KEKOLRO-241755 format. One record per atom (N, C-alpha, C): residue number from 1; chain; x, y, z. Coordinates in Angstrom, 1 decimal, m for minus. Example, Ala and Ser with C-alpha at 12.3 -4.5 7.8 and 13.67 -1.06 7.14 Angstrom:
2
pos,unit,c1,c2,c3
1,A,13.2,m5.7,7.8
1,A,12.3,m4.5,7.8
1,A,13.2,m3.3,7.8
2,A,12.8,m2.2,7.1
2,A,13.7,m1.1,7.1
2,A,12.9,0.0,7.9
END
This chain:
101
pos,unit,c1,c2,c3
1,A,m21.6,m15.6,m38.5
1,A,m22.1,m16.6,m37.5
1,A,m21.4,m17.9,m37.7
2,A,m21.0,m18.4,m36.6
2,A,m20.2,m19.7,m36.6
2,A,m21.2,m20.8,m36.6
3,A,m20.8,m21.8,m37.4
3,A,m21.6,m23.0,m37.6
3,A,m21.1,m24.1,m36.7
4,A,m21.9,m24.5,m35.7
4,A,m21.5,m25.5,m34.7
4,A,m21.8,m26.9,m35.1
5,A,m21.2,m27.8,m34.3
5,A,m21.5,m29.3,m34.6
5,A,m23.0,m29.5,m34.3
6,A,m23.6,m29.0,m33.3
6,A,m25.0,m29.2,m33.0
6,A,m25.8,m28.7,m34.1
7,A,m25.5,m27.5,m34.7
7,A,m26.3,m27.0,m35.8
7,A,m26.1,m27.9,m37.0
8,A,m24.9,m28.4,m37.2
8,A,m24.7,m29.4,m38.3
8,A,m25.6,m30.6,m38.2
9,A,m25.6,m31.1,m37.0
9,A,m26.4,m32.3,m36.7
9,A,m27.9,m32.0,m36.9
10,A,m28.4,m30.9,m36.4
10,A,m29.8,m30.6,m36.6
10,A,m30.1,m30.4,m38.1
11,A,m29.3,m29.7,m38.8
11,A,m29.5,m29.5,m40.2
11,A,m29.5,m30.8,m41.0
12,A,m28.5,m31.6,m40.7
12,A,m28.4,m32.9,m41.5
12,A,m29.6,m33.8,m41.2
13,A,m30.0,m33.9,m39.9
13,A,m31.1,m34.8,m39.6
13,A,m32.4,m34.2,m40.1
14,A,m32.6,m32.9,m40.1
14,A,m33.8,m32.4,m40.7
14,A,m33.9,m32.5,m42.2
15,A,m32.8,m32.4,m42.9
15,A,m32.8,m32.7,m44.3
15,A,m33.2,m34.1,m44.6
16,A,m32.7,m35.1,m43.8
16,A,m33.1,m36.5,m44.0
16,A,m34.5,m36.6,m43.7
17,A,m35.0,m36.0,m42.7
17,A,m36.4,m36.2,m42.3
17,A,m37.3,m35.6,m43.4
18,A,m37.1,m34.4,m43.9
18,A,m37.9,m33.7,m44.9
18,A,m37.8,m34.5,m46.2
19,A,m36.6,m34.9,m46.5
19,A,m36.4,m35.7,m47.8
19,A,m37.3,m37.0,m47.7
20,A,m37.2,m37.7,m46.6
20,A,m38.0,m38.9,m46.5
20,A,m39.5,m38.6,m46.5
21,A,m39.9,m37.5,m45.9
21,A,m41.3,m37.1,m45.9
21,A,m41.8,m36.9,m47.3
22,A,m41.0,m36.1,m48.1
22,A,m41.4,m35.8,m49.5
22,A,m41.4,m37.1,m50.3
23,A,m40.4,m38.0,m50.2
23,A,m40.4,m39.2,m51.0
23,A,m41.6,m40.1,m50.7
24,A,m42.1,m40.1,m49.5
24,A,m43.2,m41.0,m49.1
24,A,m44.6,m40.5,m49.3
25,A,m44.7,m39.2,m49.8
25,A,m46.0,m38.6,m50.0
25,A,m46.9,m39.5,m51.0
26,A,m46.3,m40.0,m52.1
26,A,m47.2,m40.8,m53.0
26,A,m47.7,m42.1,m52.3
27,A,m46.8,m42.7,m51.4
27,A,m47.3,m43.9,m50.7
27,A,m48.4,m43.5,m49.7
28,A,m48.2,m42.4,m49.1
28,A,m49.3,m41.9,m48.1
28,A,m50.6,m41.7,m48.9
29,A,m50.6,m41.1,m50.0
29,A,m51.8,m40.8,m50.8
29,A,m52.4,m42.2,m51.2
30,A,m51.6,m43.1,m51.7
30,A,m52.1,m44.4,m52.1
30,A,m52.7,m45.2,m51.0
31,A,m51.9,m45.3,m49.9
31,A,m52.3,m46.2,m48.8
31,A,m53.3,m45.7,m47.8
32,A,m53.3,m44.4,m47.6
32,A,m54.1,m43.8,m46.5
32,A,m55.2,m42.9,m47.0
33,A,m54.9,m42.0,m47.9
33,A,m55.9,m41.0,m48.3
33,A,m56.9,m41.5,m49.3
34,A,m56.5,m42.6,m50.0
34,A,m57.4,m43.2,m51.0
34,A,m58.5,m44.1,m50.5
35,A,m58.6,m44.3,m49.2
35,A,m59.6,m45.1,m48.6
35,A,m60.2,m44.4,m47.4
36,A,m61.2,m45.0,m46.8
36,A,m61.9,m44.4,m45.6
36,A,m60.9,m44.5,m44.5
37,A,m60.7,m43.4,m43.7
37,A,m59.8,m43.3,m42.6
37,A,m60.2,m44.2,m41.5
38,A,m59.3,m45.0,m41.0
38,A,m59.5,m45.7,m39.7
38,A,m58.7,m45.1,m38.6
39,A,m58.9,m45.6,m37.4
39,A,m58.1,m45.0,m36.3
39,A,m56.6,m45.2,m36.5
40,A,m56.2,m46.3,m37.0
40,A,m54.7,m46.5,m37.2
40,A,m54.2,m45.5,m38.2
41,A,m55.0,m45.2,m39.3
41,A,m54.6,m44.3,m40.3
41,A,m54.4,m42.9,m39.7
42,A,m55.3,m42.5,m38.8
42,A,m55.2,m41.2,m38.1
42,A,m54.0,m41.1,m37.3
43,A,m53.7,m42.2,m36.6
43,A,m52.5,m42.3,m35.7
43,A,m51.2,m42.2,m36.5
44,A,m51.2,m42.9,m37.6
44,A,m50.0,m42.8,m38.5
44,A,m49.8,m41.4,m39.0
45,A,m50.9,m40.8,m39.5
45,A,m50.8,m39.4,m40.0
45,A,m50.4,m38.4,m38.9
46,A,m50.9,m38.6,m37.7
46,A,m50.5,m37.7,m36.6
46,A,m49.1,m37.9,m36.3
47,A,m48.5,m39.1,m36.2
47,A,m47.1,m39.3,m36.0
47,A,m46.3,m38.7,m37.1
48,A,m46.7,m38.9,m38.3
48,A,m45.9,m38.4,m39.5
48,A,m45.9,m36.9,m39.5
49,A,m47.0,m36.2,m39.3
49,A,m47.0,m34.8,m39.4
49,A,m46.5,m34.1,m38.2
50,A,m46.6,m34.7,m37.0
50,A,m46.1,m34.2,m35.8
50,A,m44.5,m34.2,m35.9
51,A,m44.0,m35.3,m36.4
51,A,m42.5,m35.3,m36.6
51,A,m42.0,m34.2,m37.5
52,A,m42.7,m34.0,m38.6
52,A,m42.2,m33.0,m39.6
52,A,m42.4,m31.6,m39.0
53,A,m43.6,m31.3,m38.5
53,A,m43.8,m30.0,m38.0
53,A,m43.1,m29.7,m36.7
54,A,m42.8,m30.8,m36.0
54,A,m42.1,m30.6,m34.7
54,A,m40.6,m30.3,m34.9
55,A,m40.1,m30.5,m36.1
55,A,m38.7,m30.2,m36.4
55,A,m38.5,m28.7,m36.7
56,A,m39.6,m28.1,m37.1
56,A,m39.5,m26.6,m37.4
56,A,m39.0,m25.8,m36.2
57,A,m39.6,m26.0,m35.0
57,A,m39.1,m25.2,m33.9
57,A,m37.6,m25.6,m33.6
58,A,m37.2,m26.8,m33.8
58,A,m35.8,m27.2,m33.5
58,A,m34.9,m26.4,m34.5
59,A,m35.3,m26.3,m35.7
59,A,m34.5,m25.6,m36.7
59,A,m34.5,m24.1,m36.3
60,A,m35.6,m23.5,m35.9
60,A,m35.6,m22.1,m35.5
60,A,m34.7,m21.9,m34.3
61,A,m34.8,m22.8,m33.3
61,A,m34.0,m22.6,m32.1
61,A,m32.5,m22.8,m32.4
62,A,m32.2,m23.7,m33.3
62,A,m30.8,m24.0,m33.7
62,A,m30.1,m22.9,m34.4
63,A,m30.9,m22.2,m35.2
63,A,m30.3,m21.1,m36.0
63,A,m30.9,m19.7,m35.7
64,A,m31.3,m19.6,m34.4
64,A,m31.9,m18.3,m34.0
64,A,m30.8,m17.2,m34.0
65,A,m31.2,m16.1,m34.3
65,A,m30.3,m14.9,m34.3
65,A,m29.9,m14.5,m32.9
66,A,m28.7,m14.3,m32.6
66,A,m28.3,m13.8,m31.3
66,A,m29.0,m12.5,m30.9
67,A,m29.5,m12.4,m29.7
67,A,m30.1,m11.1,m29.3
67,A,m29.1,m10.3,m28.6
68,A,m29.3,m9.0,m28.6
68,A,m28.4,m8.0,m28.0
68,A,m29.1,m7.3,m26.9
69,A,m28.4,m6.8,m25.9
69,A,m29.0,m5.9,m24.9
69,A,m29.6,m6.7,m23.8
70,A,m29.2,m8.0,m23.6
70,A,m29.8,m8.7,m22.5
70,A,m28.7,m8.9,m21.4
71,A,m29.1,m9.5,m20.3
71,A,m28.1,m9.7,m19.3
71,A,m27.2,m10.9,m19.6
72,A,m27.6,m11.7,m20.6
72,A,m26.8,m12.9,m21.0
72,A,m26.1,m12.5,m22.3
73,A,m24.8,m12.3,m22.2
73,A,m24.0,m12.0,m23.4
73,A,m23.9,m13.2,m24.3
74,A,m24.1,m13.0,m25.5
74,A,m23.9,m14.2,m26.4
74,A,m25.1,m15.1,m26.4
75,A,m26.2,m14.8,m25.7
75,A,m27.3,m15.7,m25.7
75,A,m28.1,m15.7,m27.0
76,A,m28.9,m16.7,m27.1
76,A,m29.7,m16.9,m28.3
76,A,m31.1,m16.8,m27.9
77,A,m32.0,m16.6,m28.9
77,A,m33.4,m16.4,m28.7
77,A,m34.0,m17.6,m28.0
78,A,m33.6,m18.7,m28.4
78,A,m34.2,m19.9,m27.8
78,A,m33.1,m21.0,m27.7
79,A,m33.0,m21.7,m26.6
79,A,m32.1,m22.9,m26.5
79,A,m32.8,m23.8,m25.5
80,A,m33.9,m24.5,m26.0
80,A,m34.7,m25.4,m25.2
80,A,m34.4,m26.8,m25.5
81,A,m34.1,m27.2,m26.8
81,A,m33.9,m28.5,m27.2
81,A,m32.4,m28.8,m27.0
82,A,m32.1,m29.9,m26.3
82,A,m30.7,m30.3,m26.2
82,A,m30.3,m31.3,m27.2
83,A,m29.0,m31.4,m27.4
83,A,m28.5,m32.3,m28.4
83,A,m28.9,m33.8,m28.0
84,A,m28.9,m34.1,m26.8
84,A,m29.3,m35.4,m26.3
84,A,m30.8,m35.7,m26.7
85,A,m31.6,m34.7,m26.5
85,A,m33.0,m34.9,m26.8
85,A,m33.2,m35.2,m28.3
86,A,m32.5,m34.4,m29.1
86,A,m32.6,m34.7,m30.6
86,A,m32.0,m36.0,m31.0
87,A,m31.0,m36.4,m30.3
87,A,m30.4,m37.7,m30.6
87,A,m31.4,m38.9,m30.3
88,A,m32.1,m38.7,m29.1
88,A,m33.0,m39.8,m28.7
88,A,m34.2,m39.8,m29.7
89,A,m34.7,m38.7,m30.2
89,A,m35.8,m38.7,m31.2
89,A,m35.3,m39.3,m32.5
90,A,m34.1,m39.0,m32.9
90,A,m33.6,m39.6,m34.1
90,A,m33.4,m41.1,m34.0
91,A,m32.9,m41.6,m32.9
91,A,m32.7,m43.0,m32.7
91,A,m34.1,m43.7,m32.7
92,A,m35.1,m43.1,m32.1
92,A,m36.4,m43.6,m32.1
92,A,m37.0,m43.7,m33.5
93,A,m36.8,m42.7,m34.3
93,A,m37.3,m42.7,m35.7
93,A,m36.6,m43.7,m36.5
94,A,m35.3,m44.0,m36.3
94,A,m34.6,m45.0,m37.1
94,A,m35.1,m46.4,m36.6
95,A,m35.4,m46.6,m35.4
95,A,m36.0,m47.8,m34.9
95,A,m37.3,m48.1,m35.6
96,A,m38.1,m47.1,m35.7
96,A,m39.4,m47.2,m36.3
96,A,m39.2,m47.5,m37.8
97,A,m38.3,m46.8,m38.4
97,A,m38.0,m46.9,m39.9
97,A,m37.6,m48.3,m40.2
98,A,m36.7,m48.9,m39.5
98,A,m36.1,m50.2,m39.8
98,A,m37.0,m51.4,m39.3
99,A,m38.0,m51.1,m38.4
99,A,m38.8,m52.2,m37.9
99,A,m40.2,m52.2,m38.7
100,A,m40.4,m51.3,m39.6
100,A,m41.6,m51.2,m40.4
100,A,m41.6,m52.2,m41.5
101,A,m42.8,m52.7,m41.9
101,A,m42.9,m53.7,m43.0
101,A,m42.9,m53.0,m44.3
END
């Protein structure tokens, strides 16, 4: 299987996302889970876990096994997320990262 630039981008960005997620778990426990949850805490957790679990389908689609016997030769199981969509999401995450206190 050939490793494309798009796959490299998706893999690199997902590694950074999961690495950051794991590094910030102690802060999450200390700042959010150790007190009574407020609406803003729920929103932060929703954004945090949606981003992490939302990357799983992107990884599956990027590294999907080619299927055989279809009318589209060389097609893949799923190709829904475009490179531009992933770039926009990553830019948005970096804006949030660098604008946080």
